[in-house]
C-alpha positions as CSV (number, residue, x, y, z in Angstrom):
1,M,-15.9,39.1,30.0
2,L,-13.4,36.5,28.9
3,F,-13.1,38.4,25.6
4,Q,-11.5,41.5,27.2
5,P,-8.0,41.8,25.6
6,A,-6.2,42.0,28.9
7,I,-8.0,38.9,30.2
8,I,-7.1,37.0,27.0
9,A,-3.5,38.0,27.4
10,L,-3.4,36.9,31.0
11,L,-5.0,33.6,30.3
12,L,-2.7,32.9,27.4
13,A,0.4,33.8,29.3
14,S,-0.6,31.6,32.2
15,L,-1.6,28.7,29.9
16,V,1.6,28.9,27.9
17,G,3.8,29.4,30.9
18,T,2.2,26.5,32.8
19,L,2.4,24.1,29.8
20,M,6.1,25.1,29.2
21,V,7.1,24.5,32.8
22,A,5.1,21.3,33.0
23,A,6.7,20.0,29.8
24,S,10.1,20.7,31.3
25,V,9.4,18.6,34.4
26,P,10.3,15.2,32.8
27,F,13.6,16.7,31.6
28,A,14.1,18.0,35.1
29,V,13.6,14.6,36.5
30,R,16.1,13.2,34.0
31,V,18.7,15.8,35.0
32,M,18.2,15.1,38.7
33,R,18.8,11.4,38.2
34,R,21.5,11.2,35.5
35,W,23.4,14.6,35.3
36,D,27.2,13.9,35.5
37,T,29.6,16.4,34.0
38,A,32.4,13.9,34.4
39,S,30.8,11.6,31.9
40,G,31.4,12.0,28.2
41,S,28.4,9.8,27.2
42,E,26.1,10.7,24.4
43,A,23.2,11.0,26.9
44,Q,25.1,13.5,29.0
45,L,26.1,15.6,26.0
46,E,22.5,15.6,24.8
47,M,21.3,16.8,28.2
48,E,23.9,19.6,28.3
49,K,22.7,20.8,24.9
50,R,19.1,20.7,25.9
51,T,19.7,22.7,29.1
52,Y,20.6,25.7,26.9
53,L,17.3,25.5,25.1
54,V,15.2,24.7,28.2
55,S,16.8,27.4,30.3
56,T,16.3,30.0,27.5
57,L,12.7,29.2,27.1
58,L,12.1,29.2,30.8
59,V,13.7,32.6,31.2
60,V,11.3,34.0,28.6
61,V,8.3,32.3,30.2
62,L,9.1,33.3,33.7
63,L,9.8,36.9,32.7
64,S,6.3,37.0,31.2
65,E,5.0,35.7,34.5
66,L,6.6,38.7,36.3
67,A,5.0,41.1,33.8
68,S,1.6,39.3,34.2
69,L,1.4,40.4,37.9
70,I,1.5,44.1,36.9
71,L,-1.0,43.5,34.1
72,F,-3.3,41.6,36.4
73,V,-3.4,44.4,39.0
74,F,-3.8,47.1,36.2
75,N,-6.6,45.2,34.6
76,A,-8.4,44.7,37.9
77,D,-8.3,48.4,38.5
78,R,-9.4,49.2,34.9
79,M,-12.4,46.8,35.0
80,S,-13.8,48.3,38.2
81,S,-16.0,50.5,36.1
82,L,-17.8,47.4,34.9
83,F,-19.2,46.4,38.3
84,V,-21.7,48.3,40.4
85,G,-20.2,49.5,43.6
86,A,-16.6,48.9,42.6
87,M,-14.3,51.9,42.8
88,C,-10.9,50.3,42.2
89,A,-9.3,46.9,42.0
90,V,-10.6,45.9,45.4
91,G,-14.2,45.8,44.0
92,T,-13.2,43.8,41.0
93,L,-11.3,41.2,43.1
94,N,-14.3,40.9,45.4
95,V,-16.7,40.0,42.6
96,N,-16.2,36.3,43.5
97,D,-14.2,34.2,45.9
98,F,-11.3,33.7,43.6
99,G,-10.1,37.3,43.1
100,F,-7.8,37.8,46.1
101,P,-6.5,34.2,46.0
102,T,-5.5,34.8,42.4
103,L,-3.6,37.9,43.5
104,Y,-1.8,36.2,46.3
105,L,-0.9,33.2,44.2
106,R,0.4,35.6,41.5
107,I,2.6,37.3,44.0
108,A,3.9,34.0,45.2
109,V,4.7,33.0,41.6
110,F,6.4,36.4,41.1
111,F,8.8,35.7,44.0
112,A,9.3,32.1,43.1
113,A,10.0,32.8,39.4
114,S,12.3,35.7,40.3
115,A,14.3,33.4,42.6
116,W,14.6,30.8,39.9
117,L,15.8,33.3,37.4
118,V,18.5,34.4,39.8
119,L,19.5,30.8,40.4
120,N,19.6,30.2,36.7
121,H,21.8,33.3,36.2
122,V,24.2,32.2,38.9
123,D,24.4,28.6,37.5
124,S,25.1,29.9,34.0
125,R,28.3,31.6,35.3
126,G,29.9,28.4,36.3
127,F,31.7,26.5,33.5
128,D,30.5,23.1,35.0
129,Y,26.9,24.3,35.8
130,P,27.3,23.3,39.5
131,L,23.8,24.3,40.4
132,V,21.9,22.5,37.6
133,R,20.4,19.9,40.0
134,V,19.3,22.6,42.4
135,K,17.9,24.6,39.6
136,Y,15.8,21.9,38.1
137,G,14.7,20.7,41.5
138,A,13.4,24.2,42.1
139,L,11.7,24.1,38.8
140,M,9.8,20.9,39.8
141,A,8.5,22.8,42.9
142,L,7.6,25.9,40.8
143,A,5.5,23.9,38.3
144,P,2.5,23.1,40.7
145,L,2.6,26.6,42.0
146,M,2.2,28.0,38.5
147,A,-0.5,25.5,37.7
148,A,-2.4,26.5,40.9
149,A,-2.2,30.2,40.0
150,A,-3.3,29.6,36.5
151,G,-6.3,27.4,37.6
152,V,-7.5,29.8,40.3
153,Q,-7.1,32.7,37.8
154,L,-9.2,30.9,35.3
155,A,-11.9,30.2,37.9
156,Y,-11.8,33.9,38.8
157,F,-12.3,35.1,35.2
158,L,-15.0,32.5,34.5
159,G,-16.9,33.7,37.6
160,L,-17.0,37.4,36.7
161,R,-20.6,38.6,36.4
162,A,-21.5,42.2,35.5
163,D,-24.8,41.9,37.5
164,V,-22.9,41.3,40.8
165,I,-22.8,44.2,43.2
166,A,-19.2,44.6,44.3
167,S,-17.9,45.9,47.6
168,C,-16.5,49.4,47.7
169,C,-12.9,49.8,48.9
170,S,-14.1,52.4,51.4
171,T,-16.2,49.8,53.0
172,L,-13.4,47.2,53.2
173,F,-10.6,49.5,54.1
174,S,-12.1,51.9,56.5
175,G,-11.0,52.1,60.1
176,A,-14.4,51.0,61.5
177,T,-14.8,47.7,59.7
178,Q,-14.1,44.3,61.2
179,V,-12.1,43.2,58.1
180,T,-9.8,46.1,58.4
181,S,-9.3,46.1,62.2
182,D,-8.6,42.3,62.1
183,K,-6.4,42.0,59.0
184,L,-5.4,45.1,57.1
185,A,-5.2,48.1,59.4
186,A,-4.7,46.5,62.7
187,I,-1.6,48.6,63.4
188,A,-2.0,52.3,64.2
189,P,-0.3,54.7,61.7
190,E,2.3,55.7,64.2
191,A,3.3,52.1,65.0
192,S,3.3,51.2,61.3
193,L,5.6,54.1,60.4
194,A,7.9,53.3,63.3
195,G,8.1,49.7,62.2
196,L,8.8,50.7,58.7
197,A,11.6,53.0,59.8
198,V,13.2,50.3,62.0
199,A,12.9,47.7,59.2
200,L,14.5,50.0,56.6
201,I,17.3,50.9,59.0
202,L,18.0,47.2,59.8
203,V,17.9,46.1,56.1
204,M,20.3,48.9,55.1
205,A,22.7,48.0,57.9
206,A,22.6,44.4,56.9
207,G,23.1,45.4,53.2
208,R,26.2,47.5,54.1
209,R,27.7,44.6,56.0
210,A,27.1,42.2,53.1
211,L,28.7,44.6,50.7
212,A,31.7,45.3,52.9
213,T,32.4,41.7,54.0
214,G,30.9,39.6,51.4
215,K,29.0,37.8,54.1
216,G,25.5,38.1,55.6
217,A,23.6,38.1,52.3
218,V,21.3,35.2,53.5
219,A,20.4,37.3,56.6
220,Y,19.9,40.3,54.3
221,A,17.5,38.2,52.2
222,V,15.4,37.3,55.3
223,L,15.4,40.9,56.4
224,S,14.3,42.0,52.9
225,L,11.2,39.8,53.1
226,V,10.5,41.1,56.6
227,A,10.9,44.7,55.3
228,F,8.6,43.9,52.4
229,V,5.8,42.7,54.7
230,V,6.3,45.7,57.1
231,A,6.3,48.1,54.2
232,M,3.1,46.7,52.7
233,E,1.4,47.0,56.2
234,A,2.7,50.6,56.4
235,V,1.2,51.4,53.0
236,V,-2.2,50.2,54.2
237,A,-2.1,51.6,57.7
238,A,-0.5,55.0,57.1
239,I,1.0,55.9,53.7
240,S,-2.1,55.5,51.7
241,V,-4.0,57.6,54.2
242,Y,-1.6,60.5,53.7
243,V,-2.1,60.2,49.9
244,Y,-5.9,60.3,50.1
245,E,-5.9,62.8,53.0
246,L,-8.8,60.9,54.5
247,P,-8.1,59.4,57.9
248,H,-10.3,56.3,57.4
249,H,-9.5,55.3,53.8
250,H,-6.7,52.7,53.8
251,C,-7.1,51.2,50.3
252,P,-3.7,50.0,48.9
253,F,-5.2,50.0,45.3
254,C,-6.7,53.5,44.8
255,I,-3.2,55.0,44.9
256,L,-2.6,53.3,41.5
257,K,-5.4,55.4,39.9
258,G,-4.8,58.5,37.8
259,E,-6.4,60.9,40.1
260,Y,-3.6,60.2,42.6
261,G,-0.9,60.5,40.0
262,H,-0.4,56.7,39.8
263,V,1.9,57.1,42.8
264,G,1.2,53.5,43.8
265,Y,3.5,52.3,41.1
266,A,6.3,54.5,42.4
267,L,5.9,52.7,45.7
268,Y,5.2,49.1,44.7
269,L,7.7,48.7,41.8
270,P,10.8,49.6,43.8
271,L,9.5,47.7,46.8
272,F,8.9,44.4,44.9
273,A,12.2,44.8,43.1
274,A,14.0,45.4,46.3
275,A,12.6,42.3,48.0
276,V,13.2,40.1,45.0
277,L,16.8,41.3,44.6
278,G,17.4,40.9,48.3
279,V,16.3,37.2,48.0
280,G,18.6,37.0,45.0
281,G,21.6,38.1,47.0
282,G,20.8,35.3,49.5
283,I,20.7,32.8,46.7
284,A,24.0,33.9,45.2
285,Q,26.2,34.0,48.4
286,P,26.1,30.3,49.2
287,A,27.2,29.5,45.6
288,A,30.5,31.2,46.3
289,S,31.7,28.1,48.0
290,L,31.7,26.3,44.7
291,A,35.0,26.5,42.8
292,S,33.6,27.5,39.5
293,L,31.5,30.2,41.1
294,A,34.1,31.6,43.5
295,E,34.5,34.8,41.6
296,A,31.1,35.2,39.8
297,A,28.8,34.5,42.8
298,P,30.2,37.2,45.1
299,R,29.9,39.7,42.2
300,I,26.3,38.7,41.6
301,M,25.6,38.9,45.3
302,R,26.9,42.4,45.6
303,R,25.0,43.5,42.5
304,C,21.8,42.1,43.9
305,V,22.2,43.5,47.4
306,G,23.3,46.9,46.1
307,S,20.3,47.2,43.7
308,S,18.0,45.9,46.5
309,M,19.2,48.6,48.9
310,A,18.6,51.2,46.2
311,G,15.1,49.9,45.7
312,F,14.4,50.1,49.5
313,A,15.9,53.6,49.6
314,L,13.7,54.7,46.7
315,F,10.6,53.3,48.3
316,G,11.5,55.1,51.6
317,A,12.1,58.4,49.7
318,V,8.8,58.2,47.9
319,A,6.9,57.3,51.1
320,L,8.5,60.2,52.9
321,W,7.7,62.6,50.1
322,L,4.0,61.5,50.1
323,I,3.8,62.1,53.8
324,V,5.5,65.4,53.8
325,R,3.5,66.9,50.9
326,S,0.2,65.7,52.4
327,H,-2.1,68.2,54.0
328,L,-3.3,65.6,56.4
329,I,-1.8,65.5,59.9
330,L,-2.2,62.2,61.6
331,I,0.9,62.6,63.8
332,E,2.4,65.7,65.2
333,P,5.4,66.9,63.0
334,E,7.9,66.5,65.9
335,R,6.7,63.0,66.7
336,L,6.7,62.1,63.0
337,L,10.4,63.2,62.6
338,S,11.4,61.1,65.5
339,I,9.6,58.1,64.1
340,L,11.1,58.4,60.7
341,G,14.5,58.7,62.4
342,G,13.9,55.2,63.8
343,Q,12.9,56.3,67.3
344,P,9.4,54.9,67.9
């Protein structure tokens, strides 16, 4: 199965990305030890020139890592037809023990790479590159994470066997299974929607404060991550159920399929973007204390926070539309309205 085009693309992207980041680590160590913009030495000038090249290459590599997450999920769903018992990406990821760890590590790389890209963007707006040590220190932390994701992904693809009977998502994501009750659908639909409404209200309030005062973006970043987790739980516990119109089917992957209009992408893309941009705002705000970034950092922060709020609003609108259009009634309409209004 390694010769599937999507698998080859994913393996090549991971290999190239890991090698590029690993090759940048020695330069990062050198920058951490010897960077001094006040020096006019030949070594300093050479490092300043190399930072342009290294940063540009890393931006391309890390952007490809972001796209790889989407390709990985899409490919897992598409390959479900190759395994007996698999109905969606859940079955493909359960073919061996490395499927879901690969997904989780790829999500971690997605957030870490996005944070580094924001940090690099902020640093490039300062004439003296005031965050260069922070940026390359973060790169040194990112390198082992990317290597771990690439290694686990390789183990997953090498372990794919067509003669394995995979688990159906209806088995893993039904309300009666131990797996679901303990991990994925432990919260009742009413409670999950109430939590989602409260999380979105809080994150919007924090975003408005950050935009109005220029402060509180770090708190907004934390709330964005909390809202992301709450939203993912709500997708599993309630929103997906309304899409399928089956009260015991909680799969977060089947909503990506064509028979459901690929509505999962309309949920996940703005949600991931909102969380990442929220974190970006939290990265940009502290940089405003630096003289060379006193003007650029607040502008970047407001742009990130504003875009993040738009992403959360879009996610909430799509979720509400999916619930309203559904023929399934899990909660009485009056109670549902009060929940969506933030009154659990």
